[in-house]
N, CA, C, O and the ligand as a Tripos MOL2 file, in Angstrom:
@<TRIPOS>MOLECULE
protein
  229   227    58     0     0
PROTEIN
NO_CHARGES

@<TRIPOS>ATOM
      1 N          11.0310   10.0550   -4.4360 N.3       1 MET1
      2 CA         10.2900    8.7970   -4.2830 C.3       1 MET1
      3 C           9.5120    8.8120   -2.9750 C.2       1 MET1
      4 O           9.9770    9.3510   -1.9710 O.2       1 MET1
      5 N           8.3450    8.2240   -2.9960 N.am      2 ALA2
      6 CA          7.5130    8.1640   -1.8000 C.3       2 ALA2
      7 C           7.1690    6.7100   -1.5050 C.2       2 ALA2
      8 O           7.0520    5.8830   -2.4100 O.2       2 ALA2
      9 N           7.0140    6.4250   -0.2500 N.am      3 LYS3
     10 CA          6.6870    5.0680    0.1670 C.3       3 LYS3
     11 C           5.1780    4.8840    0.0990 C.2       3 LYS3
     12 O           4.4160    5.7480    0.5350 O.2       3 LYS3
     13 N           4.7500    3.7390   -0.4570 N.am      4 VAL4
     14 CA          3.3220    3.4350   -0.5300 C.3       4 VAL4
     15 C           2.9000    2.7750    0.7740 C.2       4 VAL4
     16 O           3.4500    1.7480    1.1720 O.2       4 VAL4
     17 N           1.9180    3.3780    1.4320 N.am      5 MET5
     18 CA          1.3870    2.8350    2.6690 C.3       5 MET5
     19 C          -0.0500    2.3910    2.4380 C.2       5 MET5
     20 O          -0.7880    3.0150    1.6750 O.2       5 MET5
     21 N          -0.4370    1.3220    3.0950 N.am      6 ILE6
     22 CA         -1.8400    0.9170    3.0490 C.3       6 ILE6
     23 C          -2.3360    0.7400    4.4810 C.2       6 ILE6
     24 O          -1.5450    0.5330    5.4010 O.2       6 ILE6
     25 N          -3.6480    0.8250    4.6570 N.am      7 LYS7
     26 CA         -4.2220    0.6690    5.9810 C.3       7 LYS7
     27 C          -4.5650   -0.8030    6.1870 C.2       7 LYS7
     28 O          -5.3290   -1.3950    5.4250 O.2       7 LYS7
     29 N          -3.9850   -1.3710    7.2260 N.am      8 CYS8
     30 CA         -4.2660   -2.7710    7.5270 C.3       8 CYS8
     31 C          -5.7230   -2.9200    7.9530 C.2       8 CYS8
     32 O          -6.1560   -2.2610    8.8980 O.2       8 CYS8
     33 N          -6.4930   -3.7830    7.2670 N.am      9 PRO9
     34 CA         -7.9100   -3.9330    7.6170 C.3       9 PRO9
     35 C          -8.1290   -4.6260    8.9570 C.2       9 PRO9
     36 O          -9.2130   -4.5280    9.5320 O.2       9 PRO9
     37 N          -7.1330   -5.3120    9.4500 N.am     10 GLU10
     38 CA         -7.2500   -6.0190   10.7310 C.3      10 GLU10
     39 C          -7.0050   -5.0880   11.9180 C.2      10 GLU10
     40 O          -7.7270   -5.1360   12.9140 O.2      10 GLU10
     41 N          -5.9870   -4.2470   11.8020 N.am     11 THR11
     42 CA         -5.5820   -3.4160   12.9350 C.3      11 THR11
     43 C          -5.8480   -1.9300   12.7260 C.2      11 THR11
     44 O          -5.8040   -1.1520   13.6790 O.2      11 THR11
     45 N          -6.1240   -1.5350   11.4900 N.am     12 GLY12
     46 CA         -6.3390   -0.1230   11.1960 C.3      12 GLY12
     47 C          -5.0680    0.6860   11.1360 C.2      12 GLY12
     48 O          -5.1100    1.9040   10.9640 O.2      12 GLY12
     49 N          -3.9250    0.0170   11.2790 N.am     13 LYS13
     50 CA         -2.6430    0.7220   11.2420 C.3      13 LYS13
     51 C          -2.1740    0.9100    9.8130 C.2      13 LYS13
     52 O          -2.4820    0.1130    8.9260 O.2      13 LYS13
     53 N          -1.4240    1.9800    9.6100 N.am     14 LEU14
     54 CA         -0.7950    2.1850    8.3050 C.3      14 LEU14
     55 C           0.4660    1.3430    8.2430 C.2      14 LEU14
     56 O           1.3170    1.4180    9.1290 O.2      14 LEU14
     57 N           0.5820    0.5450    7.1990 N.am     15 VAL15
     58 CA          1.7590   -0.3000    7.0290 C.3      15 VAL15
     59 C           2.3420   -0.0890    5.6450 C.2      15 VAL15
     60 O           1.6350    0.2910    4.7120 O.2      15 VAL15
     61 N           3.6340   -0.3390    5.5210 N.am     16 SER16
     62 CA          4.2910   -0.1820    4.2290 C.3      16 SER16
     63 C           3.8820   -1.3120    3.2930 C.2      16 SER16
     64 O           3.8510   -2.4790    3.6840 O.2      16 SER16
     65 N           3.5710   -0.9520    2.0630 N.am     17 ALA17
     66 CA          3.2560   -1.9670    1.0510 C.3      17 ALA17
     67 C           4.5330   -2.5130    0.4160 C.2      17 ALA17
     68 O           4.4810   -3.4110   -0.4250 O.2      17 ALA17
     69 N           5.6720   -1.9690    0.8220 N.am     18 GLY18
     70 CA          6.9500   -2.4440    0.2830 C.3      18 GLY18
     71 C           7.2530   -1.9190   -1.1000 C.2      18 GLY18
     72 O           8.0840   -2.4790   -1.8150 O.2      18 GLY18
     73 N           6.5810   -0.8410   -1.4830 N.am     19 ILE19
     74 CA          6.7550   -0.2680   -2.8190 C.3      19 ILE19
     75 C           7.1180    1.2080   -2.6860 C.2      19 ILE19
     76 O           6.5410    1.9320   -1.8730 O.2      19 ILE19
     77 N           8.0750    1.6400   -3.4910 N.am     20 TRP20
     78 CA          8.4370    3.0530   -3.5780 C.3      20 TRP20
     79 C           8.1150    3.5350   -4.9840 C.2      20 TRP20
     80 O           8.4900    2.8970   -5.9680 O.2      20 TRP20
     81 N           7.4220    4.6560   -5.0740 N.am     21 VAL21
     82 CA          7.0660    5.1800   -6.3940 C.3      21 VAL21
     83 C           7.2470    6.6940   -6.4410 C.2      21 VAL21
     84 O           7.2570    7.3660   -5.4090 O.2      21 VAL21
     85 N           7.3880    7.2070   -7.6390 N.am     22 ASP22
     86 CA          7.2890    8.6510   -7.8510 C.3      22 ASP22
     87 C           5.8180    9.0220   -7.7380 C.2      22 ASP22
     88 O           4.9410    8.2660   -8.1570 O.2      22 ASP22
     89 N           5.5580   10.1960   -7.1650 N.am     23 LYS23
     90 CA          4.1640   10.6170   -7.0090 C.3      23 LYS23
     91 C           3.4550   10.6900   -8.3600 C.2      23 LYS23
     92 O           2.3090   10.2590   -8.4880 O.2      23 LYS23
     93 N           4.1430   11.2380   -9.3730 N.am     24 SER24
     94 CA          3.5230   11.3780  -10.6890 C.3      24 SER24
     95 C           3.2440   10.0140  -11.3140 C.2      24 SER24
     96 O           2.2240    9.8200  -11.9750 O.2      24 SER24
     97 N           4.1710    9.0620  -11.0960 N.am     25 THR25
     98 CA          3.9660    7.7040  -11.6150 C.3      25 THR25
     99 C           2.7690    7.0550  -10.9340 C.2      25 THR25
    100 O           1.9460    6.4000  -11.5730 O.2      25 THR25
    101 N           2.6930    7.2500   -9.6320 N.am     26 PHE26
    102 CA          1.6030    6.6660   -8.8640 C.3      26 PHE26
    103 C           0.2540    7.1990   -9.3260 C.2      26 PHE26
    104 O          -0.7140    6.4500   -9.4610 O.2      26 PHE26
    105 N           0.2080    8.5110   -9.5670 N.am     27 GLU27
    106 CA         -1.0630    9.1170   -9.9630 C.3      27 GLU27
    107 C          -1.5410    8.6030  -11.3120 C.2      27 GLU27
    108 O          -2.7440    8.5330  -11.5670 O.2      27 GLU27
    109 N          -0.5920    8.2420  -12.1770 N.am     28 LYS28
    110 CA         -0.9600    7.7410  -13.5050 C.3      28 LYS28
    111 C          -1.1900    6.2300  -13.5090 C.2      28 LYS28
    112 O          -1.8730    5.7040  -14.3880 O.2      28 LYS28
    113 N          -0.6240    5.5430  -12.5320 N.am     29 ALA29
    114 CA         -0.6730    4.0810  -12.5290 C.3      29 ALA29
    115 C          -2.0960    3.5670  -12.3120 C.2      29 ALA29
    116 O          -2.9120    4.2110  -11.6530 O.2      29 ALA29
    117 N          -2.3690    2.4100  -12.8740 N.am     30 GLN30
    118 CA         -3.6970    1.8050  -12.7220 C.3      30 GLN30
    119 C          -3.8060    1.0440  -11.4000 C.2      30 GLN30
    120 O          -4.7350    1.2660  -10.6240 O.2      30 GLN30
    121 N          -2.8550    0.1510  -11.1530 N.am     31 MET31
    122 CA         -2.7950   -0.6200   -9.9050 C.3      31 MET31
    123 C          -4.1620   -1.1710   -9.4860 C.2      31 MET31
    124 O          -4.6330   -0.8450   -8.3960 O.2      31 MET31
    125 N          -4.8070   -1.9860  -10.3080 N.am     32 PRO32
    126 CA         -6.1660   -2.4410   -9.9820 C.3      32 PRO32
    127 C          -6.2150   -3.3320   -8.7570 C.2      32 PRO32
    128 O          -7.1350   -3.2180   -7.9460 O.2      32 PRO32
    129 N          -5.2360   -4.2240   -8.6080 N.am     33 GLU33
    130 CA         -5.2530   -5.1190   -7.4570 C.3      33 GLU33
    131 C          -3.8350   -5.5430   -7.1230 C.2      33 GLU33
    132 O          -3.1000   -6.0290   -7.9840 O.2      33 GLU33
    133 N          -3.4590   -5.3570   -5.8770 N.am     34 ASN34
    134 CA         -2.1120   -5.6840   -5.4280 C.3      34 ASN34
    135 C          -2.2100   -6.5400   -4.1750 C.2      34 ASN34
    136 O          -3.1850   -6.4640   -3.4270 O.2      34 ASN34
    137 N          -1.1930   -7.3470   -3.9600 N.am     35 THR35
    138 CA         -1.1950   -8.2100   -2.7850 C.3      35 THR35
    139 C          -0.0230   -7.8740   -1.8830 C.2      35 THR35
    140 O           1.1160   -7.7430   -2.3330 O.2      35 THR35
    141 N          -0.3230   -7.7390   -0.6100 N.am     36 LEU36
    142 CA          0.7130   -7.6130    0.4020 C.3      36 LEU36
    143 C           0.7970   -8.9800    1.0760 C.2      36 LEU36
    144 O          -0.1020   -9.3810    1.8150 O.2      36 LEU36
    145 N           1.8900   -9.6840    0.8070 N.am     37 GLY37
    146 CA          1.9930  -11.0830    1.2250 C.3      37 GLY37
    147 C           2.0690  -11.2830    2.7240 C.2      37 GLY37
    148 O           1.5360  -12.2590    3.2510 O.2      37 GLY37
    149 N           2.7300  -10.3620    3.4180 N.am     38 HIS38
    150 CA          2.8970  -10.5260    4.8640 C.3      38 HIS38
    151 C           2.7930   -9.1510    5.5080 C.2      38 HIS38
    152 O           3.7480   -8.3740    5.5010 O.2      38 HIS38
    153 N           1.6340   -8.8660    6.0590 N.am     39 CYS39
    154 CA          1.3990   -7.5630    6.6690 C.3      39 CYS39
    155 C           2.2760   -7.3850    7.9070 C.2      39 CYS39
    156 O           2.2750   -8.2460    8.7870 O.2      39 CYS39
    157 N           3.0270   -6.2800    7.9900 N.am     40 PRO40
    158 CA          3.8750   -6.0590    9.1650 C.3      40 PRO40
    159 C           3.0860   -5.8410   10.4530 C.2      40 PRO40
    160 O           3.6280   -6.0120   11.5450 O.2      40 PRO40
    161 N           1.8240   -5.4680   10.3390 N.am     41 ALA41
    162 CA          1.0200   -5.2040   11.5340 C.3      41 ALA41
    163 C           0.3520   -6.4730   12.0690 C.2      41 ALA41
    164 O           0.3420   -6.6920   13.2800 O.2      41 ALA41
    165 N          -0.1980   -7.3020   11.2000 N.am     42 CYS42
    166 CA         -0.9580   -8.4600   11.6680 C.3      42 CYS42
    167 C          -0.4340   -9.7880   11.1210 C.2      42 CYS42
    168 O          -0.8630  -10.8480   11.5780 O.2      42 CYS42
    169 N           0.4880   -9.7530   10.1510 N.am     43 GLY43
    170 CA          1.0710  -10.9740    9.6200 C.3      43 GLY43
    171 C           0.2280  -11.6770    8.5790 C.2      43 GLY43
    172 O           0.6230  -12.7230    8.0640 O.2      43 GLY43
    173 N          -0.9380  -11.1120    8.2600 N.am     44 LYS44
    174 CA         -1.8050  -11.7400    7.2680 C.3      44 LYS44
    175 C          -1.5400  -11.1900    5.8750 C.2      44 LYS44
    176 O          -0.7710  -10.2480    5.6810 O.2      44 LYS44
    177 N          -2.2080  -11.8190    4.9120 N.am     45 LYS45
    178 CA         -2.0960  -11.3960    3.5270 C.3      45 LYS45
    179 C          -3.2630  -10.4620    3.2140 C.2      45 LYS45
    180 O          -4.4080  -10.7630    3.5520 O.2      45 LYS45
    181 N          -2.9770   -9.3350    2.5730 N.am     46 HIS46
    182 CA         -4.0290   -8.3960    2.2150 C.3      46 HIS46
    183 C          -3.9880   -8.1060    0.7270 C.2      46 HIS46
    184 O          -2.9220   -8.0580    0.1140 O.2      46 HIS46
    185 N          -5.1540   -7.9160    0.1670 N.am     47 THR47
    186 CA         -5.2540   -7.4380   -1.2010 C.3      47 THR47
    187 C          -5.6820   -5.9780   -1.1410 C.2      47 THR47
    188 O          -6.6120   -5.6230   -0.4160 O.2      47 THR47
    189 N          -4.9980   -5.1400   -1.9060 N.am     48 TRP48
    190 CA         -5.3150   -3.7090   -1.8590 C.3      48 TRP48
    191 C          -5.3200   -3.1210   -3.2520 C.2      48 TRP48
    192 O          -4.6950   -3.6530   -4.1690 O.2      48 TRP48
    193 N          -6.0230   -2.0320   -3.3990 N.am     49 THR49
    194 CA         -6.0630   -1.3120   -4.6700 C.3      49 THR49
    195 C          -5.5060    0.0900   -4.4440 C.2      49 THR49
    196 O          -5.2030    0.4890   -3.3200 O.2      49 THR49
    197 N          -5.3850    0.8040   -5.5160 N.am     50 LYS50
    198 CA         -4.8460    2.1600   -5.4390 C.3      50 LYS50
    199 C          -5.6590    3.0360   -4.4790 C.2      50 LYS50
    200 O          -5.1050    3.9210   -3.8270 O.2      50 LYS50
    201 N          -6.9490    2.7960   -4.3930 N.am     51 ASN51
    202 CA         -7.8060    3.5910   -3.5140 C.3      51 ASN51
    203 C          -7.4450    3.4040   -2.0420 C.2      51 ASN51
    204 O          -7.7150    4.2790   -1.2210 O.2      51 ASN51
    205 N          -6.8440    2.2850   -1.7130 N.am     52 ASP52
    206 CA         -6.4530    2.0100   -0.3220 C.3      52 ASP52
    207 C          -5.0910    2.6020   -0.0030 C.2      52 ASP52
    208 O          -4.7140    2.6950    1.1650 O.2      52 ASP52
    209 N          -4.3640    2.9950   -1.0110 N.am     53 ALA53
    210 CA         -2.9670    3.3810   -0.8190 C.3      53 ALA53
    211 C          -2.8190    4.8660   -0.4950 C.2      53 ALA53
    212 O          -3.5570    5.7150   -0.9940 O.2      53 ALA53
    213 N          -1.8430    5.1400    0.3520 N.am     54 ILE54
    214 CA         -1.5020    6.5050    0.7340 C.3      54 ILE54
    215 C          -0.0030    6.6570    0.5120 C.2      54 ILE54
    216 O           0.7770    5.7680    0.8540 O.2      54 ILE54
    217 N           0.3900    7.7790   -0.0590 N.am     55 LEU55
    218 CA          1.8170    8.0140   -0.2380 C.3      55 LEU55
    219 C           2.3810    8.7350    0.9690 C.2      55 LEU55
    220 O           1.8090    9.7180    1.4410 O.2      55 LEU55
    221 N           3.4990    8.2450    1.4640 N.am     56 GLU56
    222 CA          4.1590    8.8740    2.5980 C.3      56 GLU56
    223 C           5.3700    9.6580    2.1200 C.2      56 GLU56
    224 O           6.1740    9.1740    1.3220 O.2      56 GLU56
    225 N           5.4780   10.8530    2.6140 N.am     57 GLY57
    226 CA          6.6540   11.6480    2.2720 C.3      57 GLY57
    227 C           6.4840   12.4590    1.0080 C.2      57 GLY57
    228 O           7.4010   13.1750    0.6050 O.2      57 GLY57
    229 ZN         -2.7070   -6.4670    8.3470 Zn       58 ZN58
@<TRIPOS>BOND
     1     1     2 1
     2     2     3 1
     3     3     4 2
     4     3     5 am
     5     5     6 1
     6     6     7 1
     7     7     8 2
     8     7     9 am
     9     9    10 1
    10    10    11 1
    11    11    12 2
    12    11    13 am
    13    13    14 1
    14    14    15 1
    15    15    16 2
    16    15    17 am
    17    17    18 1
    18    18    19 1
    19    19    20 2
    20    19    21 am
    21    21    22 1
    22    22    23 1
    23    23    24 2
    24    23    25 am
    25    25    26 1
    26    26    27 1
    27    27    28 2
    28    27    29 am
    29    29    30 1
    30    30    31 1
    31    31    32 2
    32    31    33 am
    33    33    34 1
    34    34    35 1
    35    35    36 2
    36    35    37 am
    37    37    38 1
    38    38    39 1
    39    39    40 2
    40    39    41 am
    41    41    42 1
    42    42    43 1
    43    43    44 2
    44    43    45 am
    45    45    46 1
    46    46    47 1
    47    47    48 2
    48    47    49 am
    49    49    50 1
    50    50    51 1
    51    51    52 2
    52    51    53 am
    53    53    54 1
    54    54    55 1
    55    55    56 2
    56    55    57 am
    57    57    58 1
    58    58    59 1
    59    59    60 2
    60    59    61 am
    61    61    62 1
    62    62    63 1
    63    63    64 2
    64    63    65 am
    65    65    66 1
    66    66    67 1
    67    67    68 2
    68    67    69 am
    69    69    70 1
    70    70    71 1
    71    71    72 2
    72    71    73 am
    73    73    74 1
    74    74    75 1
    75    75    76 2
    76    75    77 am
    77    77    78 1
    78    78    79 1
    79    79    80 2
    80    79    81 am
    81    81    82 1
    82    82    83 1
    83    83    84 2
    84    83    85 am
    85    85    86 1
    86    86    87 1
    87    87    88 2
    88    87    89 am
    89    89    90 1
    90    90    91 1
    91    91    92 2
    92    91    93 am
    93    93    94 1
    94    94    95 1
    95    95    96 2
    96    95    97 am
    97    97    98 1
    98    98    99 1
    99    99   100 2
   100    99   101 am
   101   101   102 1
   102   102   103 1
   103   103   104 2
   104   103   105 am
   105   105   106 1
   106   106   107 1
   107   107   108 2
   108   107   109 am
   109   109   110 1
   110   110   111 1
   111   111   112 2
   112   111   113 am
   113   113   114 1
   114   114   115 1
   115   115   116 2
   116   115   117 am
   117   117   118 1
   118   118   119 1
   119   119   120 2
   120   119   121 am
   121   121   122 1
   122   122   123 1
   123   123   124 2
   124   123   125 am
   125   125   126 1
   126   126   127 1
   127   127   128 2
   128   127   129 am
   129   129   130 1
   130   130   131 1
   131   131   132 2
   132   131   133 am
   133   133   134 1
   134   134   135 1
   135   135   136 2
   136   135   137 am
   137   137   138 1
   138   138   139 1
   139   139   140 2
   140   139   141 am
   141   141   142 1
   142   142   143 1
   143   143   144 2
   144   143   145 am
   145   145   146 1
   146   146   147 1
   147   147   148 2
   148   147   149 am
   149   149   150 1
   150   150   151 1
   151   151   152 2
   152   151   153 am
   153   153   154 1
   154   154   155 1
   155   155   156 2
   156   155   157 am
   157   157   158 1
   158   158   159 1
   159   159   160 2
   160   159   161 am
   161   161   162 1
   162   162   163 1
   163   163   164 2
   164   163   165 am
   165   165   166 1
   166   166   167 1
   167   167   168 2
   168   167   169 am
   169   169   170 1
   170   170   171 1
   171   171   172 2
   172   171   173 am
   173   173   174 1
   174   174   175 1
   175   175   176 2
   176   175   177 am
   177   177   178 1
   178   178   179 1
   179   179   180 2
   180   179   181 am
   181   181   182 1
   182   182   183 1
   183   183   184 2
   184   183   185 am
   185   185   186 1
   186   186   187 1
   187   187   188 2
   188   187   189 am
   189   189   190 1
   190   190   191 1
   191   191   192 2
   192   191   193 am
   193   193   194 1
   194   194   195 1
   195   195   196 2
   196   195   197 am
   197   197   198 1
   198   198   199 1
   199   199   200 2
   200   199   201 am
   201   201   202 1
   202   202   203 1
   203   203   204 2
   204   203   205 am
   205   205   206 1
   206   206   207 1
   207   207   208 2
   208   207   209 am
   209   209   210 1
   210   210   211 1
   211   211   212 2
   212   211   213 am
   213   213   214 1
   214   214   215 1
   215   215   216 2
   216   215   217 am
   217   217   218 1
   218   218   219 1
   219   219   220 2
   220   219   221 am
   221   221   222 1
   222   222   223 1
   223   223   224 2
   224   223   225 am
   225   225   226 1
   226   226   227 1
   227   227   228 2
@<TRIPOS>SUBSTRUCTURE
     1 MET1         2 RESIDUE 1 A MET
     2 ALA2         6 RESIDUE 1 A ALA
     3 LYS3        10 RESIDUE 1 A LYS
     4 VAL4        14 RESIDUE 1 A VAL
     5 MET5        18 RESIDUE 1 A MET
     6 ILE6        22 RESIDUE 1 A ILE
     7 LYS7        26 RESIDUE 1 A LYS
     8 CYS8        30 RESIDUE 1 A CYS
     9 PRO9        34 RESIDUE 1 A PRO
    10 GLU10       38 RESIDUE 1 A GLU
    11 THR11       42 RESIDUE 1 A THR
    12 GLY12       46 RESIDUE 1 A GLY
    13 LYS13       50 RESIDUE 1 A LYS
    14 LEU14       54 RESIDUE 1 A LEU
    15 VAL15       58 RESIDUE 1 A VAL
    16 SER16       62 RESIDUE 1 A SER
    17 ALA17       66 RESIDUE 1 A ALA
    18 GLY18       70 RESIDUE 1 A GLY
    19 ILE19       74 RESIDUE 1 A ILE
    20 TRP20       78 RESIDUE 1 A TRP
    21 VAL21       82 RESIDUE 1 A VAL
    22 ASP22       86 RESIDUE 1 A ASP
    23 LYS23       90 RESIDUE 1 A LYS
    24 SER24       94 RESIDUE 1 A SER
    25 THR25       98 RESIDUE 1 A THR
    26 PHE26      102 RESIDUE 1 A PHE
    27 GLU27      106 RESIDUE 1 A GLU
    28 LYS28      110 RESIDUE 1 A LYS
    29 ALA29      114 RESIDUE 1 A ALA
    30 GLN30      118 RESIDUE 1 A GLN
    31 MET31      122 RESIDUE 1 A MET
    32 PRO32      126 RESIDUE 1 A PRO
    33 GLU33      130 RESIDUE 1 A GLU
    34 ASN34      134 RESIDUE 1 A ASN
    35 THR35      138 RESIDUE 1 A THR
    36 LEU36      142 RESIDUE 1 A LEU
    37 GLY37      146 RESIDUE 1 A GLY
    38 HIS38      150 RESIDUE 1 A HIS
    39 CYS39      154 RESIDUE 1 A CYS
    40 PRO40      158 RESIDUE 1 A PRO
    41 ALA41      162 RESIDUE 1 A ALA
    42 CYS42      166 RESIDUE 1 A CYS
    43 GLY43      170 RESIDUE 1 A GLY
    44 LYS44      174 RESIDUE 1 A LYS
    45 LYS45      178 RESIDUE 1 A LYS
    46 HIS46      182 RESIDUE 1 A HIS
    47 THR47      186 RESIDUE 1 A THR
    48 TRP48      190 RESIDUE 1 A TRP
    49 THR49      194 RESIDUE 1 A THR
    50 LYS50      198 RESIDUE 1 A LYS
    51 ASN51      202 RESIDUE 1 A ASN
    52 ASP52      206 RESIDUE 1 A ASP
    53 ALA53      210 RESIDUE 1 A ALA
    54 ILE54      214 RESIDUE 1 A ILE
    55 LEU55      218 RESIDUE 1 A LEU
    56 GLU56      222 RESIDUE 1 A GLU
    57 GLY57      226 RESIDUE 1 A GLY
    58 ZN58       229 GROUP 0 **** ****
């Protein structure tokens, strides 16, 4: 399992999206629009898509 990271648009930092996925599942998944309710870097709400996501590990 790998942790899904997204880049915070406010700070440019990589933050956890709070989701763990298999790499193969992630590659097949559509994930058109996802919401991060409370960004650990800036505390704001962000909407992200698969294109914004990076797998860690
Ligand atoms: Zn943020």
